[in-house]
N, C-alpha and C positions, 0 to 999 in steps of 0.2 A: 845399147841403142838410146839415143837422145830423145827425150819426150818433147812434144810440141810445147812452146812457151805458154799457150793458153791452157793446156792440160796441167802443166806444172803449177800455174797460178790457181787453177780450180782446186787442185789437191791441197795446196797450202791453205787456201781459204776454207776448205772443208775441215782440215785439221784444226784450224783456229776456231771454227764453229763448234766442232765436237768438244773441244776443251772448254769453251764458254758454256755449252749446254750442260756439261757435267757440273760446272760451278753453279749454274742456275738451279739444278736439281738439289745440290747440297744446301744452297741458300734457302730453297723452299722447304726442305726437310727441317732445317734449323728454325725457320719461321713458324712452321706448324708446332714444333716442339715448344717454342717460347710462348705461343698462343695458349697451348695446353697448360703450361706452367702459370701463366697469368690467370687463366680460368680457375685453376686450383687455388691460387693465392686469394682471388676474389671470394671464393666459397669459404676459405679458412677465415678470412677477415670478417665476413658477414656472420658466420657462426660464432666466432670469438666475441664479437660485439654483443650478439644476442645473449650469450652466456654471461658476459660481464654485467649486462643490465639485470639479468635474473639474480645474480649474486649480490648486486648492489641493493636490490629490494630486500633480500634476506638480511643484508648488513644493516639497513635502516631499521628493520624490526629488532635486530640485536641491540642497536644503539638505544632504542626506546626502553628496552629492558635494563640497560646499564644506567639510564637516567633515574630509574626507580630505586637504585641502590645508593648507599652512602659513599660519596666520592670525595677525594681530596681535591684541592684547588688545581693541582698539577694534572690530575686525571680529567677534570672538567675541561682544562685547556687542551689536552690531547684529543678529547672527544670533539671539541669545537673545530679543531683543525681538520679532523677526519670528515666532519659534516660539510665543511667548506669544499673539501676535495670532491665529496660525493655530489654536491650541487653543481660543481664545474664539469663533471664527467659527461652529462647529456649533451652539452654544447660541443665538446670534443668529439663525441661519437657522431653528432650531426654533421660536423665538418668532414669526418672520415667517410661517412656514408654518401656524401655528395659525389665522391669519386668511385662509388661501388654501384653495381647494377641494382635497380629498384625492382621489387616484386609486386607492388600494388599500384593500381591506377592505370587507366587505359592510355593516358598520355605518356606515362613513364614506359609502359610496355611498347608503345609505338616508337618512342625515341630510342629505346634499347634495340629494337629490331633494326632501325636505320644504322645505328652504330655497329651492330653485329655484322650487317651486310657490308659496311665500309671496311671494317677491320678484319673480316674473315672469320670472326668468332662463330658466326652462325653456321658456316660450313663445317667447322670442327665439331660442333654439336650434332650436326646432321650425320657426319661420319661415325661419331661416337654412338648415336642412336641406332645406326645401321649395324654396327658391330655388336651392340647389345641384343638386337633382334636375332642376329645369326647365332650368338651364344645361347640365347633363350631357346631357340629351335633345337640346337644340338643337345643341351642339357635335358630338356623335356623329352626329346626323342629317346635318349639313353634311359631315363627314368621309366618311360612307357614301355620300352623294350624289356627292362628288368621286371616290371610289374606284370606284363603279359606272360613272360616266361614263368614267373612264380605262380600265376593263376593256372597256366596250362599244365605245369608239371607237379605242383605241390598242394595248391589250395583250391578247393571247389565249393566255396561258400558264395551265395548270391550277393551278400553285402560287400564282399571283397571285389566281385565283378562290378558292382555299382560304383565303387570308388574308382576303379579303372575307367569306367565310362564317364564318370564325372570329370576326371582328369582330362580325358579326351575332349569333352565339351568345352572345358575352361581353356585348354590349349588352343583349339581351333578358333574360339571366340576371341582370344587374346591376339592370335595371329591376324585375324581380319582387322582388328582395331589398329594394330601396329602397322600393317601393310597400307592402310588408308593414309596414315601419317607419312610413311615413307614415300608413297606415290606423290603426295603434295610436296615433299622435299626433293623430288626429282628422280626417284627410283623408277625404273621401267619394268613393271610387272605385267605380264600378259593377262588379259581379261579372264581367261578360263582358270588360271592358277589362283586367282583371287576368289572367283565363284566356287571353285573346287573346295575351298575351306569352309564356305557357307554350307555347302551340301554335306561335308564331313561333320560339321558341328551339329546339323540337323539329325544326321544318321546316328551320331553318338548319343544325342538327347533321346531319340526314340529307343535305342538299345537300353538306356538308363531306366526308362519307364516300363520296359517289357517285364511282366511278372514272371516269377519262377514257375516252372511247370515242365511237362514232357517236351513240348516243342522248343522251349528255351534251352533245355539241357541237350536236346538233339542238335541244336545249331551252335551251342556254346564253344565247343572245342574247335570247330571249323572257323569261327570268328576269331578266337584267341590265336590260332595258328596263323591266320591272315594278318592280324595286328602285329604279331611277332615278326613275320616276314617283311611287312611294310616298314617297321622300325629299323630293321637291319639294312634294307635298301636305302632308306633315308639317310642313315649314318654313312653308308658308302657314297651316296650322292654328295653329301656335305663335304666329305674328305676330298674327293676328287674334283668337285666343282670349285671349291675354295682355291685349290692349287692352280686350276685352269684359269679362273678369274684373275688371280694375282699375276699370272704370266701375261695375260691379255691386257690388263691395266698397265703393266710395265711397258708393253709395246705400244700403248696408246690406242688399242683396238676396242676397249670396253670402257664404259663410264664408271667413275669411282663409286657411284651409288647403286650399281647393279648387284643383284642378290642371287644366292643359291635358290633353286626351286625344286619341287618334288616331282619334276617331270623332265622333259627333254626340250631344249631350245637350240636355235640355229648355231649359237656360238660354241656349243658343245661338240659340234661335228668333228673338229680336229682334236683327237685325243680321248674322247669320252664315248665313242660309239660302242665300246665293249659293255656299257651299262644298258644298252637297248634290250638285250634278251631278258635281263632281270626286270626291266620296266614292263615289257610286254607280258611276261609271266604274271606279274602283279595285276595288270589290266584284265587278263583273262580269268584270274582268280576272282576279281570283282564280278565278272559276268557269271561265273560258276556260283558265287554266293547269291546273286540276284535270282538265278534260275532255281536254285535250291529252295529259296524262300517262297517263290511263287508256287513251287510244287507243294510246299507245306501249306500254303494258303488255301489250296484246293482240297485239303483233307477235311472230312466231315466234322471232326472234333476241333477244328481250328476256330477259336473265338476271338483271339487277340488281333486287334487292328495293326499292332506293331509289325506283324509278319509281312504284310503287303507293303507297308510304308518303308521298311528296311529294304525290301526287294526292289522297289522303285528307286530308292536312293542309290543302291549298288549299281543298278542299270544306268542311271544318269552318270555316275562316276566312271563306269566302264566306257560309255559312249564318248564322254568329254575327253577323258585321258587318251583313249585309243585314237580317236579321230584327230586330236591335236598333235599327238606324237607322229602319226602317219603323215599328216600334212607337212610337218617340219622335215621329215625324212624325204618325202617326195620332192619338196622344194629344193633341198640340198642336192639330191641326185640329178634333178633337172638342170640346176645351175652348173653342176660338175660336167654333165654331158655337153652343155652349151660351150663351156670353157675348152673342152677337148676338141669340139668341132671348129672352134675359132683357131685353135693351135694348129690344126691340120690345114 
């Protein structure tokens, strides 16, 4: 069956566009690769120049020692030649550094930012920072998982628990700082998932200050089991969300600066709904922790303020996590029903 001429022309044009699109993708990949190579060369040049300057200072000191010794006329001539070369080096380095990024001064920083924006170097650094953030989250989550497992199964010393809680405080505080930088770079992180880390940092800080005693020991294993479960779920989320984000970025459906999160967002609906039971179980465990702590706070021998503070923190985490996840699920189900009704 013969195709209409217009359809044949459209298909030929589309085939040409597809070929050109793949060429653009390959060119862009090479462009980013070369930018990264340039950035590495700049760093290597800057560090090599700094190292040369330091070694030249040491060389000057060595030359002074040589002058104090008895030297032949030929030795003196050799030393003079070396001195001339040493004097010429700073000018050469100055010329080299004119083509390298400057680290000092507001004007230099401003000019560098403009050059970075024009050349695309800034975007490469933003992506690199995002990747570092993701790796930091994964590595620390694995360390916290192993630490919580060790405390739960093998070690029962309060100072070891304090190290775990200190790690949690440092981890969540670092996340909040890095996330604020990523948001300014264009990452889209929902408000609750940022605030969630502030609450978690506060909770870990209160746990760190909770003195050892009957009530602490009574809650200890429950908290360690919860921490262990949360770390396992976070590792699962990182693994599956990374794959899902990569696929969606390739299809052009997600932004390059989008991040993995410790909850559930709308883009996870296709392919990651199997994580919902694990998330809801973790949310209700937070509720259980909060209620357990409030029950402890009502005991006559409860003197520690940390009990009620931890209880409030767990309840805030439960309400924020649960309501945010339910809102996402409800929105997606609603849009799915609307799509079905339109199809009918």
